[in-house]
Biopython code that builds the backbone (N, CA, C, O; Angstrom):
import numpy as np
from Bio.PDB.StructureBuilder import StructureBuilder

atoms = [
    (1, "UNK", "N", (-63.012, 8.417, -24.299)),
    (1, "UNK", "CA", (-61.679, 8.903, -24.048)),
    (1, "UNK", "C", (-61.213, 9.727, -25.240)),
    (1, "UNK", "O", (-61.457, 9.397, -26.400)),
    (2, "UNK", "N", (-60.539, 10.802, -24.902)),
    (2, "UNK", "CA", (-60.034, 11.677, -25.945)),
    (2, "UNK", "C", (-58.751, 11.142, -26.560)),
    (2, "UNK", "O", (-58.150, 10.206, -26.032)),
    (3, "UNK", "N", (-58.329, 11.732, -27.673)),
    (3, "UNK", "CA", (-57.118, 11.256, -28.346)),
    (3, "UNK", "C", (-55.845, 11.484, -27.520)),
    (3, "UNK", "O", (-54.887, 10.719, -27.638)),
    (4, "UNK", "N", (-55.831, 12.515, -26.698)),
    (4, "UNK", "CA", (-54.650, 12.777, -25.882)),
    (4, "UNK", "C", (-54.479, 11.692, -24.823)),
    (4, "UNK", "O", (-53.363, 11.240, -24.566)),
    (5, "UNK", "N", (-55.566, 11.282, -24.221)),
    (5, "UNK", "CA", (-55.515, 10.234, -23.201)),
    (5, "UNK", "C", (-55.064, 8.922, -23.815)),
    (5, "UNK", "O", (-54.267, 8.202, -23.214)),
    (6, "UNK", "N", (-55.556, 8.598, -24.995)),
    (6, "UNK", "CA", (-55.151, 7.363, -25.665)),
    (6, "UNK", "C", (-53.670, 7.395, -26.041)),
    (6, "UNK", "O", (-52.981, 6.379, -25.941)),
    (7, "UNK", "N", (-53.184, 8.545, -26.468)),
    (7, "UNK", "CA", (-51.765, 8.679, -26.806)),
    (7, "UNK", "C", (-50.896, 8.481, -25.569)),
    (7, "UNK", "O", (-49.886, 7.780, -25.625)),
    (8, "UNK", "N", (-51.280, 9.091, -24.459)),
    (8, "UNK", "CA", (-50.522, 8.940, -23.226)),
    (8, "UNK", "C", (-50.557, 7.503, -22.718)),
    (8, "UNK", "O", (-49.552, 6.997, -22.219)),
    (9, "UNK", "N", (-51.687, 6.854, -22.841)),
    (9, "UNK", "CA", (-51.811, 5.460, -22.425)),
    (9, "UNK", "C", (-50.917, 4.562, -23.279)),
    (9, "UNK", "O", (-50.243, 3.676, -22.754)),
    (10, "UNK", "N", (-50.910, 4.789, -24.589)),
    (10, "UNK", "CA", (-50.066, 3.988, -25.485)),
    (10, "UNK", "C", (-48.585, 4.215, -25.185)),
    (10, "UNK", "O", (-47.794, 3.271, -25.201)),
    (11, "UNK", "N", (-48.217, 5.448, -24.916)),
    (11, "UNK", "CA", (-46.826, 5.754, -24.596)),
    (11, "UNK", "C", (-46.412, 5.074, -23.296)),
    (11, "UNK", "O", (-45.327, 4.497, -23.228)),
    (12, "UNK", "N", (-47.235, 5.127, -22.284)),
    (12, "UNK", "CA", (-46.945, 4.494, -21.008)),
    (12, "UNK", "C", (-46.785, 2.994, -21.132)),
    (12, "UNK", "O", (-45.884, 2.406, -20.535)),
    (13, "UNK", "N", (-47.670, 2.368, -21.915)),
    (13, "UNK", "CA", (-47.571, 0.923, -22.116)),
    (13, "UNK", "C", (-46.308, 0.555, -22.886)),
    (13, "UNK", "O", (-45.706, -0.485, -22.621)),
    (14, "UNK", "N", (-45.901, 1.392, -23.833)),
    (14, "UNK", "CA", (-44.672, 1.133, -24.591)),
    (14, "UNK", "C", (-43.443, 1.214, -23.689)),
    (14, "UNK", "O", (-42.534, 0.390, -23.797)),
    (15, "UNK", "N", (-43.416, 2.206, -22.802)),
    (15, "UNK", "CA", (-42.297, 2.342, -21.864)),
    (15, "UNK", "C", (-42.244, 1.139, -20.931)),
    (15, "UNK", "O", (-41.167, 0.605, -20.664)),
    (16, "UNK", "N", (-43.385, 0.718, -20.441)),
    (16, "UNK", "CA", (-43.450, -0.438, -19.545)),
    (16, "UNK", "C", (-42.982, -1.709, -20.253)),
    (16, "UNK", "O", (-42.235, -2.500, -19.678)),
    (17, "UNK", "N", (-43.415, -1.903, -21.485)),
    (17, "UNK", "CA", (-43.001, -3.087, -22.243)),
    (17, "UNK", "C", (-41.493, -3.065, -22.494)),
    (17, "UNK", "O", (-40.841, -4.106, -22.422)),
    (18, "UNK", "N", (-40.938, -1.893, -22.787)),
    (18, "UNK", "CA", (-39.499, -1.779, -22.998)),
    (18, "UNK", "C", (-38.717, -2.094, -21.744)),
    (18, "UNK", "O", (-37.676, -2.748, -21.811)),
    (19, "UNK", "N", (-39.204, -1.636, -20.593)),
    (19, "UNK", "CA", (-38.527, -1.907, -19.327)),
    (19, "UNK", "C", (-38.542, -3.399, -19.006)),
    (19, "UNK", "O", (-37.548, -3.940, -18.523)),
    (20, "UNK", "N", (-39.652, -4.057, -19.269)),
    (20, "UNK", "CA", (-39.752, -5.503, -19.025)),
    (20, "UNK", "C", (-38.800, -6.253, -19.947)),
    (20, "UNK", "O", (-38.165, -7.219, -19.524)),
    (21, "UNK", "N", (-38.693, -5.822, -21.199)),
    (21, "UNK", "CA", (-37.794, -6.466, -22.144)),
    (21, "UNK", "C", (-36.331, -6.320, -21.712)),
    (21, "UNK", "O", (-35.577, -7.291, -21.746)),
    (22, "UNK", "N", (-35.933, -5.124, -21.312)),
    (22, "UNK", "CA", (-34.557, -4.901, -20.867)),
    (22, "UNK", "C", (-34.267, -5.703, -19.619)),
    (22, "UNK", "O", (-33.181, -6.270, -19.497)),
    (23, "UNK", "N", (-35.210, -5.769, -18.681)),
    (23, "UNK", "CA", (-34.999, -6.539, -17.452)),
    (23, "UNK", "C", (-34.827, -8.026, -17.755)),
    (23, "UNK", "O", (-33.982, -8.688, -17.152)),
    (24, "UNK", "N", (-35.616, -8.548, -18.677)),
    (24, "UNK", "CA", (-35.492, -9.967, -18.992)),
    (24, "UNK", "C", (-34.151, -10.272, -19.662)),
    (24, "UNK", "O", (-33.565, -11.325, -19.410)),
    (25, "UNK", "N", (-33.662, -9.374, -20.502)),
    (25, "UNK", "CA", (-32.361, -9.584, -21.132)),
    (25, "UNK", "C", (-31.253, -9.510, -20.086)),
    (25, "UNK", "O", (-30.320, -10.312, -20.114)),
    (26, "UNK", "N", (-31.348, -8.556, -19.166)),
    (26, "UNK", "CA", (-30.325, -8.417, -18.127)),
    (26, "UNK", "C", (-30.338, -9.601, -17.164)),
    (26, "UNK", "O", (-29.280, -10.002, -16.678)),
    (27, "UNK", "N", (-31.503, -10.165, -16.878)),
    (27, "UNK", "CA", (-31.573, -11.320, -15.993)),
    (27, "UNK", "C", (-30.939, -12.552, -16.634)),
    (27, "UNK", "O", (-30.345, -13.380, -15.943)),
    (28, "UNK", "N", (-31.065, -12.669, -17.948)),
    (28, "UNK", "CA", (-30.502, -13.822, -18.646)),
    (28, "UNK", "C", (-28.997, -13.715, -18.816)),
    (28, "UNK", "O", (-28.298, -14.726, -18.744)),
    (29, "UNK", "N", (-28.487, -12.515, -19.039)),
    (29, "UNK", "CA", (-27.060, -12.325, -19.269)),
    (29, "UNK", "C", (-26.615, -11.023, -18.624)),
    (29, "UNK", "O", (-26.716, -9.971, -19.254)),
    (30, "UNK", "N", (-26.123, -11.057, -17.379)),
    (30, "UNK", "CA", (-25.774, -9.828, -16.675)),
    (30, "UNK", "C", (-24.575, -9.096, -17.260)),
    (30, "UNK", "O", (-24.394, -7.916, -16.959)),
    (31, "UNK", "N", (-23.750, -9.736, -18.079)),
    (31, "UNK", "CA", (-22.579, -9.080, -18.654)),
    (31, "UNK", "C", (-22.872, -8.423, -20.000)),
    (31, "UNK", "O", (-21.940, -8.006, -20.688)),
    (32, "UNK", "N", (-24.120, -8.321, -20.385)),
    (32, "UNK", "CA", (-24.475, -7.766, -21.685)),
    (32, "UNK", "C", (-24.046, -6.322, -21.815)),
    (32, "UNK", "O", (-23.504, -5.939, -22.852)),
    (33, "UNK", "N", (-24.271, -5.503, -20.796)),
    (33, "UNK", "CA", (-23.969, -4.093, -20.893)),
    (33, "UNK", "C", (-22.468, -3.820, -20.902)),
    (33, "UNK", "O", (-22.043, -2.847, -21.524)),
    (34, "UNK", "N", (-21.661, -4.621, -20.249)),
    (34, "UNK", "CA", (-20.227, -4.391, -20.188)),
    (34, "UNK", "C", (-19.516, -4.881, -21.432)),
    (34, "UNK", "O", (-18.338, -4.577, -21.621)),
    (35, "UNK", "N", (-20.192, -5.625, -22.280)),
    (35, "UNK", "CA", (-19.561, -6.153, -23.473)),
    (35, "UNK", "C", (-18.717, -7.366, -23.124)),
    (35, "UNK", "O", (-18.972, -8.039, -22.125)),
    (36, "UNK", "N", (-17.713, -7.646, -23.946)),
    (36, "UNK", "CA", (-16.916, -8.846, -23.708)),
    (36, "UNK", "C", (-15.883, -8.684, -22.600)),
    (36, "UNK", "O", (-15.207, -9.650, -22.248)),
    (37, "UNK", "N", (-15.748, -7.490, -22.048)),
    (37, "UNK", "CA", (-14.738, -7.251, -21.032)),
    (37, "UNK", "C", (-15.329, -7.415, -19.642)),
    (37, "UNK", "O", (-16.454, -6.981, -19.397)),
    (38, "UNK", "N", (-14.582, -8.040, -18.718)),
    (38, "UNK", "CA", (-15.076, -8.217, -17.345)),
    (38, "UNK", "C", (-14.983, -6.913, -16.554)),
    (38, "UNK", "O", (-14.355, -5.950, -16.994)),
    (39, "UNK", "N", (-15.610, -6.896, -15.396)),
    (39, "UNK", "CA", (-15.530, -5.732, -14.518)),
    (39, "UNK", "C", (-14.115, -5.557, -14.001)),
    (39, "UNK", "O", (-13.377, -6.523, -13.806)),
    (40, "UNK", "N", (-13.759, -4.304, -13.787)),
    (40, "UNK", "CA", (-12.445, -3.997, -13.214)),
    (40, "UNK", "C", (-12.436, -4.454, -11.758)),
    (40, "UNK", "O", (-13.353, -4.110, -11.011)),
    (41, "UNK", "N", (-11.426, -5.222, -11.329)),
    (41, "UNK", "CA", (-11.396, -5.686, -9.939)),
    (41, "UNK", "C", (-11.091, -4.570, -8.931)),
    (41, "UNK", "O", (-11.439, -4.691, -7.756)),
    (42, "UNK", "N", (-10.449, -3.494, -9.372)),
    (42, "UNK", "CA", (-10.093, -2.419, -8.433)),
    (42, "UNK", "C", (-11.302, -1.585, -8.028)),
    (42, "UNK", "O", (-11.450, -1.230, -6.858)),
    (43, "UNK", "N", (-12.178, -1.266, -9.004)),
    (43, "UNK", "CA", (-13.328, -0.393, -8.720)),
    (43, "UNK", "C", (-14.652, -1.150, -8.759)),
    (43, "UNK", "O", (-15.706, -0.555, -8.535)),
    (44, "UNK", "N", (-14.615, -2.453, -9.039)),
    (44, "UNK", "CA", (-15.799, -3.298, -9.132)),
    (44, "UNK", "C", (-16.759, -2.824, -10.220)),
    (44, "UNK", "O", (-17.976, -2.965, -10.092)),
    (45, "UNK", "N", (-16.203, -2.264, -11.287)),
    (45, "UNK", "CA", (-17.014, -1.866, -12.432)),
    (45, "UNK", "C", (-17.615, -0.479, -12.358)),
    (45, "UNK", "O", (-18.310, -0.070, -13.289)),
    (46, "UNK", "N", (-17.375, 0.263, -11.285)),
    (46, "UNK", "CA", (-17.959, 1.602, -11.174)),
    (46, "UNK", "C", (-17.133, 2.650, -11.904)),
    (46, "UNK", "O", (-17.668, 3.682, -12.308)),
    (47, "UNK", "N", (-15.844, 2.405, -12.079)),
    (47, "UNK", "CA", (-14.966, 3.373, -12.712)),
    (47, "UNK", "C", (-14.455, 4.436, -11.758)),
    (47, "UNK", "O", (-13.680, 5.303, -12.161)),
    (48, "UNK", "N", (-14.873, 4.385, -10.503)),
    (48, "UNK", "CA", (-14.457, 5.372, -9.508)),
    (48, "UNK", "C", (-13.911, 4.649, -8.271)),
    (48, "UNK", "O", (-14.407, 3.590, -7.888)),
    (49, "UNK", "N", (-12.892, 5.236, -7.662)),
    (49, "UNK", "CA", (-12.317, 4.718, -6.420)),
    (49, "UNK", "C", (-12.188, 5.863, -5.422)),
    (49, "UNK", "O", (-12.321, 7.032, -5.784)),
    (50, "UNK", "N", (-11.931, 5.522, -4.178)),
    (50, "UNK", "CA", (-11.768, 6.534, -3.137)),
    (50, "UNK", "C", (-10.566, 7.413, -3.467)),
    (50, "UNK", "O", (-9.482, 6.915, -3.772)),
    (51, "UNK", "N", (-10.769, 8.708, -3.401)),
    (51, "UNK", "CA", (-9.710, 9.665, -3.729)),
    (51, "UNK", "C", (-8.660, 9.699, -2.615)),
    (51, "UNK", "O", (-8.951, 9.415, -1.453)),
    (52, "UNK", "N", (-7.451, 10.047, -2.998)),
    (52, "UNK", "CA", (-6.357, 10.134, -2.023)),
    (52, "UNK", "C", (-6.628, 11.208, -0.974)),
    (52, "UNK", "O", (-6.166, 11.088, 0.161)),
    (53, "UNK", "N", (-7.367, 12.252, -1.334)),
    (53, "UNK", "CA", (-7.594, 13.337, -0.384)),
    (53, "UNK", "C", (-8.472, 12.899, 0.785)),
    (53, "UNK", "O", (-8.411, 13.505, 1.854)),
    (54, "UNK", "N", (-9.283, 11.862, 0.605)),
    (54, "UNK", "CA", (-10.135, 11.405, 1.701)),
    (54, "UNK", "C", (-9.372, 10.507, 2.671)),
    (54, "UNK", "O", (-9.908, 10.118, 3.708)),
    (55, "UNK", "N", (-8.138, 10.179, 2.342)),
    (55, "UNK", "CA", (-7.320, 9.336, 3.215)),
    (55, "UNK", "C", (-6.446, 10.153, 4.148)),
    (55, "UNK", "O", (-5.738, 9.590, 4.983)),
    (56, "UNK", "N", (-6.486, 11.463, 4.020)),
    (56, "UNK", "CA", (-5.686, 12.304, 4.896)),
    (56, "UNK", "C", (-6.256, 12.271, 6.301)),
    (56, "UNK", "O", (-7.435, 11.972, 6.492)),
    (57, "UNK", "N", (-5.427, 12.576, 7.277)),
    (57, "UNK", "CA", (-5.815, 12.436, 8.678)),
    (57, "UNK", "C", (-6.776, 13.523, 9.158)),
    (57, "UNK", "O", (-7.420, 13.343, 10.191)),
    (58, "UNK", "N", (-6.894, 14.648, 8.442)),
    (58, "UNK", "CA", (-7.745, 15.733, 8.936)),
    (58, "UNK", "C", (-9.233, 15.500, 8.695)),
    (58, "UNK", "O", (-10.061, 16.252, 9.209)),
    (59, "UNK", "N", (-9.585, 14.478, 7.929)),
    (59, "UNK", "CA", (-10.995, 14.154, 7.703)),
    (59, "UNK", "C", (-11.677, 15.026, 6.677)),
    (59, "UNK", "O", (-12.860, 14.832, 6.399)),
    (60, "UNK", "N", (-10.967, 15.984, 6.104)),
    (60, "UNK", "CA", (-11.538, 16.869, 5.094)),
    (60, "UNK", "C", (-11.482, 16.172, 3.738)),
    (60, "UNK", "O", (-10.496, 15.506, 3.422)),
    (61, "UNK", "N", (-12.529, 16.321, 2.943)),
    (61, "UNK", "CA", (-12.573, 15.681, 1.633)),
    (61, "UNK", "C", (-12.730, 16.756, 0.575)),
    (61, "UNK", "O", (-13.536, 17.675, 0.725)),
    (62, "UNK", "N", (-11.960, 16.637, -0.491)),
    (62, "UNK", "CA", (-12.107, 17.546, -1.612)),
    (62, "UNK", "C", (-10.779, 18.007, -2.160)),
    (62, "UNK", "O", (-9.943, 18.536, -1.428)),
    (63, "UNK", "N", (-10.589, 17.806, -3.438)),
    (63, "UNK", "CA", (-9.397, 18.278, -4.121)),
    (63, "UNK", "C", (-9.752, 18.474, -5.585)),
    (63, "UNK", "O", (-10.891, 18.237, -5.987)),
    (64, "UNK", "N", (-8.793, 18.903, -6.379)),
    (64, "UNK", "CA", (-9.056, 19.146, -7.796)),
    (64, "UNK", "C", (-9.339, 17.839, -8.543)),
    (64, "UNK", "O", (-10.141, 17.821, -9.477)),
    (65, "UNK", "N", (-8.690, 16.758, -8.140)),
    (65, "UNK", "CA", (-8.863, 15.479, -8.825)),
    (65, "UNK", "C", (-10.282, 14.941, -8.703)),
    (65, "UNK", "O", (-10.846, 14.449, -9.680)),
    (66, "UNK", "N", (-10.866, 15.033, -7.504)),
    (66, "UNK", "CA", (-12.203, 14.466, -7.288)),
    (66, "UNK", "C", (-13.300, 15.532, -7.302)),
    (66, "UNK", "O", (-14.481, 15.195, -7.216)),
    (67, "UNK", "N", (-12.933, 16.797, -7.407)),
    (67, "UNK", "CA", (-13.887, 17.914, -7.429)),
    (67, "UNK", "C", (-14.783, 17.918, -6.194)),
    (67, "UNK", "O", (-15.952, 18.296, -6.268)),
    (68, "UNK", "N", (-14.231, 17.498, -5.068)),
    (68, "UNK", "CA", (-14.970, 17.539, -3.816)),
    (68, "UNK", "C", (-15.858, 16.348, -3.545)),
    (68, "UNK", "O", (-16.529, 16.308, -2.513)),
    (69, "UNK", "N", (-15.884, 15.367, -4.448)),
    (69, "UNK", "CA", (-16.765, 14.215, -4.258)),
    (69, "UNK", "C", (-16.135, 13.119, -3.396)),
    (69, "UNK", "O", (-16.848, 12.282, -2.842)),
    (70, "UNK", "N", (-14.812, 13.120, -3.279)),
    (70, "UNK", "CA", (-14.142, 12.055, -2.539)),
    (70, "UNK", "C", (-13.916, 10.810, -3.374)),
    (70, "UNK", "O", (-13.397, 9.817, -2.864)),
    (71, "UNK", "N", (-14.296, 10.838, -4.657)),
    (71, "UNK", "CA", (-14.114, 9.698, -5.560)),
    (71, "UNK", "C", (-13.388, 10.183, -6.812)),
    (71, "UNK", "O", (-13.738, 11.224, -7.370)),
    (72, "UNK", "N", (-12.384, 9.436, -7.254)),
    (72, "UNK", "CA", (-11.646, 9.800, -8.453)),
    (72, "UNK", "C", (-11.695, 8.648, -9.449)),
    (72, "UNK", "O", (-12.100, 7.540, -9.098)),
    (73, "UNK", "N", (-11.288, 8.902, -10.679)),
    (73, "UNK", "CA", (-11.296, 7.865, -11.707)),
    (73, "UNK", "C", (-10.324, 6.750, -11.318)),
    (73, "UNK", "O", (-9.234, 7.006, -10.805)),
    (74, "UNK", "N", (-10.733, 5.542, -11.568)),
    (74, "UNK", "CA", (-9.914, 4.374, -11.244)),
    (74, "UNK", "C", (-8.658, 4.370, -12.108)),
    (74, "UNK", "O", (-8.737, 4.558, -13.322)),
    (75, "UNK", "N", (-7.513, 4.159, -11.494)),
    (75, "UNK", "CA", (-6.260, 4.151, -12.252)),
    (75, "UNK", "C", (-6.037, 2.821, -12.969)),
    (75, "UNK", "O", (-5.222, 2.752, -13.889)),
    (76, "UNK", "N", (-6.737, 1.776, -12.573)),
    (76, "UNK", "CA", (-6.556, 0.475, -13.219)),
    (76, "UNK", "C", (-7.288, 0.381, -14.548)),
    (76, "UNK", "O", (-6.789, -0.227, -15.495)),
    (77, "UNK", "N", (-8.481, 0.985, -14.621)),
    (77, "UNK", "CA", (-9.273, 0.889, -15.854)),
    (77, "UNK", "C", (-9.451, 2.237, -16.536)),
    (77, "UNK", "O", (-10.043, 2.309, -17.613)),
    (78, "UNK", "N", (-8.951, 3.299, -15.932)),
    (78, "UNK", "CA", (-9.077, 4.620, -16.537)),
    (78, "UNK", "C", (-10.467, 5.208, -16.425)),
    (78, "UNK", "O", (-10.796, 6.164, -17.128)),
    (79, "UNK", "N", (-11.289, 4.649, -15.547)),
    (79, "UNK", "CA", (-12.642, 5.152, -15.365)),
    (79, "UNK", "C", (-13.680, 4.473, -16.234)),
    (79, "UNK", "O", (-14.848, 4.863, -16.210)),
    (80, "UNK", "N", (-13.286, 3.457, -17.008)),
    (80, "UNK", "CA", (-14.254, 2.761, -17.857)),
    (80, "UNK", "C", (-15.050, 1.718, -17.091)),
    (80, "UNK", "O", (-16.177, 1.404, -17.475)),
    (81, "UNK", "N", (-14.492, 1.176, -16.018)),
    (81, "UNK", "CA", (-15.191, 0.164, -15.230)),
    (81, "UNK", "C", (-15.001, -1.247, -15.746)),
    (81, "UNK", "O", (-15.478, -2.199, -15.129)),
    (82, "UNK", "N", (-14.311, -1.401, -16.870)),
    (82, "UNK", "CA", (-14.085, -2.735, -17.419)),
    (82, "UNK", "C", (-12.626, -3.101, -17.260)),
    (82, "UNK", "O", (-11.781, -2.238, -17.022)),
    (83, "UNK", "N", (-12.335, -4.361, -17.389)),
    (83, "UNK", "CA", (-10.977, -4.846, -17.270)),
    (83, "UNK", "C", (-10.151, -4.611, -18.517)),
    (83, "UNK", "O", (-9.021, -5.089, -18.614)),
    (84, "UNK", "N", (-10.697, -3.884, -19.462)),
    (84, "UNK", "CA", (-10.007, -3.587, -20.711)),
    (84, "UNK", "C", (-8.814, -2.679, -20.432)),
    (84, "UNK", "O", (-8.942, -1.734, -19.653)),
    (85, "UNK", "N", (-7.672, -2.932, -21.035)),
    (85, "UNK", "CA", (-6.520, -2.066, -20.804)),
    (85, "UNK", "C", (-6.759, -0.660, -21.361)),
    (85, "UNK", "O", (-7.484, -0.480, -22.340)),
    (86, "UNK", "N", (-6.149, 0.311, -20.731)),
    (86, "UNK", "CA", (-6.270, 1.692, -21.164)),
    (86, "UNK", "C", (-5.472, 1.878, -22.453)),
    (86, "UNK", "O", (-4.307, 1.483, -22.505)),
    (87, "UNK", "N", (-6.065, 2.469, -23.496)),
    (87, "UNK", "CA", (-5.301, 2.684, -24.718)),
    (87, "UNK", "C", (-4.191, 3.706, -24.484)),
    (87, "UNK", "O", (-4.394, 4.719, -23.815)),
    (88, "UNK", "N", (-3.048, 3.432, -25.027)),
    (88, "UNK", "CA", (-1.910, 4.338, -24.866)),
    (88, "UNK", "C", (-1.288, 4.618, -26.226)),
    (88, "UNK", "O", (-1.265, 3.750, -27.099)),
    (89, "UNK", "N", (-0.789, 5.824, -26.399)),
    (89, "UNK", "CA", (-0.098, 6.185, -27.633)),
    (89, "UNK", "C", (1.391, 5.942, -27.450)),
    (89, "UNK", "O", (1.979, 6.303, -26.431)),
    (90, "UNK", "N", (1.973, 5.335, -28.438)),
    (90, "UNK", "CA", (3.402, 5.060, -28.402)),
    (90, "UNK", "C", (4.046, 5.864, -29.524)),
    (90, "UNK", "O", (3.694, 5.711, -30.694)),
    (91, "UNK", "N", (4.986, 6.717, -29.155)),
    (91, "UNK", "CA", (5.675, 7.531, -30.148)),
    (91, "UNK", "C", (6.765, 6.693, -30.818)),
    (91, "UNK", "O", (7.545, 6.017, -30.147)),
    (92, "UNK", "N", (6.804, 6.748, -32.128)),
    (92, "UNK", "CA", (7.790, 5.995, -32.885)),
    (92, "UNK", "C", (8.596, 6.988, -33.709)),
    (92, "UNK", "O", (8.044, 7.797, -34.455)),
    (93, "UNK", "N", (9.895, 6.908, -33.558)),
    (93, "UNK", "CA", (10.762, 7.761, -34.359)),
    (93, "UNK", "C", (10.961, 7.120, -35.719)),
    (93, "UNK", "O", (10.933, 5.894, -35.824)),
    (94, "UNK", "N", (11.163, 7.920, -36.774)),
    (94, "UNK", "CA", (11.328, 7.350, -38.110)),
    (94, "UNK", "C", (12.584, 6.488, -38.255)),
    (94, "UNK", "O", (12.598, 5.564, -39.068)),
    (95, "UNK", "N", (13.626, 6.769, -37.491)),
    (95, "UNK", "CA", (14.813, 5.925, -37.549)),
    (95, "UNK", "C", (15.376, 5.765, -36.139)),
    (95, "UNK", "O", (15.100, 6.572, -35.252)),
    (96, "UNK", "N", (16.146, 4.743, -35.955)),
    (96, "UNK", "CA", (16.698, 4.466, -34.638)),
    (96, "UNK", "C", (18.115, 5.000, -34.470)),
    (96, "UNK", "O", (18.758, 4.748, -33.451)),
    (97, "UNK", "N", (18.604, 5.738, -35.468)),
    (97, "UNK", "CA", (19.960, 6.287, -35.374)),
    (97, "UNK", "C", (19.947, 7.538, -34.509)),
    (97, "UNK", "O", (19.006, 8.330, -34.572)),
    (98, "UNK", "N", (20.970, 7.715, -33.716)),
    (98, "UNK", "CA", (21.040, 8.947, -32.911)),
    (98, "UNK", "C", (21.228, 10.155, -33.825)),
    (98, "UNK", "O", (21.816, 10.038, -34.900)),
    (99, "UNK", "N", (20.734, 11.304, -33.401)),
    (99, "UNK", "CA", (20.886, 12.490, -34.247)),
    (99, "UNK", "C", (22.355, 12.855, -34.415)),
    (99, "UNK", "O", (23.146, 12.733, -33.479)),
    (100, "UNK", "N", (22.710, 13.300, -35.608)),
    (100, "UNK", "CA", (24.081, 13.721, -35.880)),
    (100, "UNK", "C", (24.222, 15.208, -35.657)),
    (100, "UNK", "O", (23.275, 15.969, -35.859)),
    (101, "UNK", "N", (25.402, 15.621, -35.241)),
    (101, "UNK", "CA", (25.599, 17.047, -34.997)),
    (101, "UNK", "C", (26.589, 17.678, -35.901)),
    (101, "UNK", "O", (26.844, 18.877, -35.796)),
]
sb = StructureBuilder()
sb.init_structure("model")
sb.init_model(0)
sb.init_chain("A")
sb.init_seg("    ")
for serial, (resi, resn, name, xyz) in enumerate(atoms, 1):
    if name == "N":
        sb.init_residue(resn, " ", resi, " ")
    sb.init_atom(name, np.array(xyz, "f"), 0.0, 1.0, " ", f" {name:<3s}", serial, name[0])
structure = sb.get_structure()
């Protein structure tokens, strides 16, 4: 066998071993990839929900929000798929006094 064949064989075996390792970790703990946050109950962890445009009576699907796919980002999780709250910025004024005129 030539060196190229041996290299390809070694690479293939490495990929196979990696896939088996990832599968065994996922079988032992299915929440590993999502981290400490549970799946979003609204989208079931996909991050996408049925778009409003697909609920119209004409049966046509496609709008700017879903780009024609019929699925839009989940409003409960912001498209992350986890039950983690969406980060929000809160504006704080330097003082609470009303402006003087």
